[in-house]
C-alpha positions in Angstrom: -4.1 -7.0 20.6 -5.2 -3.5 21.2 -7.9 -1.8 19.2 -5.4 0.9 18.2 -3.3 -1.8 16.6 -6.0 -2.3 14.0 -6.6 1.3 13.0 -5.0 2.1 9.7 -3.8 -1.4 9.0 -4.0 -2.5 5.3 -6.6 -5.1 4.4 -6.2 -7.4 1.4 -9.1 -9.2 -0.2 -9.4 -12.9 -1.2 -8.2 -12.0 -4.7 -5.0 -10.3 -3.4 -6.1 -6.8 -4.2 -5.9 -4.1 -1.5 -9.4 -3.2 -0.1 -8.0 -0.2 1.8 -7.2 0.6 5.4 -9.2 0.0 8.6 -11.1 3.2 9.5 -13.4 2.0 12.1 -14.3 -1.1 14.2 -17.9 -2.1 14.9 -18.3 -3.9 18.3 -21.1 -5.8 19.9 -21.9 -5.8 23.6 -22.8 -9.4 24.1 -20.1 -10.7 26.5 -20.2 -11.5 30.1 -21.4 -8.7 32.5 -18.6 -6.9 34.4 -20.4 -5.4 37.4 -21.6 -1.8 36.8 -19.9 -1.6 33.4 -22.3 -3.9 31.8 -21.6 -6.5 29.1 -18.1 -6.8 27.6 -17.5 -5.8 24.0 -16.2 -7.9 21.2 -15.1 -7.0 17.7 -17.8 -7.8 15.2 -16.8 -6.1 11.9 -14.1 -3.8 10.5 -14.9 -0.8 8.3 -12.4 -0.9 5.5 -11.9 1.5 2.6 -10.0 4.3 1.0 -12.0 7.3 2.1 -11.5 8.2 5.8 -13.1 11.6 6.5 -16.6 10.5 5.5 -16.3 7.3 7.4 -15.3 9.0 10.5 -18.3 11.3 10.3 -20.6 8.4 9.6 -21.6 9.7 6.2 -21.0 6.4 4.5 -24.0 4.9 6.3 -27.4 4.9 4.6 -29.3 5.9 7.8 -27.3 9.2 8.1 -29.2 11.9 6.3 -27.1 15.0 6.3 -25.8 17.6 6.0 -26.7 17.0 2.4 -23.6 18.7 0.9 -21.2 16.5 3.0 -23.3 13.4 2.3 -23.1 14.1 -1.4 -19.3 14.5 -1.3 -18.4 11.7 1.1 -21.3 9.4 0.9 -20.3 8.0 -2.6 -17.2 6.3 -1.3 -17.8 2.6 -0.9 -16.5 1.2 2.3 -16.4 -2.5 3.0 -17.6 -4.1 6.2 -15.6 -7.2 6.9 -16.7 -9.7 9.5 -14.0 -10.2 12.1 -14.3 -14.0 11.7 -13.2 -13.6 8.1 -10.0 -11.9 8.9 -6.6 -13.4 9.4 -3.5 -11.4 10.4 -0.4 -11.9 8.3 3.2 -11.9 9.5 3.8 -8.6 7.7 1.1 -6.8 9.7 -1.5 -6.7 7.0 -5.0 -8.3 7.4 -6.2 -10.8 4.9 -9.9 -11.7 4.2 -10.1 -15.4 4.0 -13.7 -15.9 3.0 
């Protein structure tokens, strides 16, 4: 599976309600070292929600402080961070949270 296959995919929660679409993927560099490239990356969490512009700018994160006007507009949207280990791919192409 390619990372681009995950972007924009619909994610459904345990209760069957749609959480939104995948907007970003958080990765961890903790795999085996590949020569000069360093440690390999693995998918840790998916950033899922309905608002995409603020998420792409990083304005949904608490540690991002500004610009204040954009933070006020886009920072209110709640995005979910779903652990990759809690995700199961369905036959119809959606992702289901299993925990």
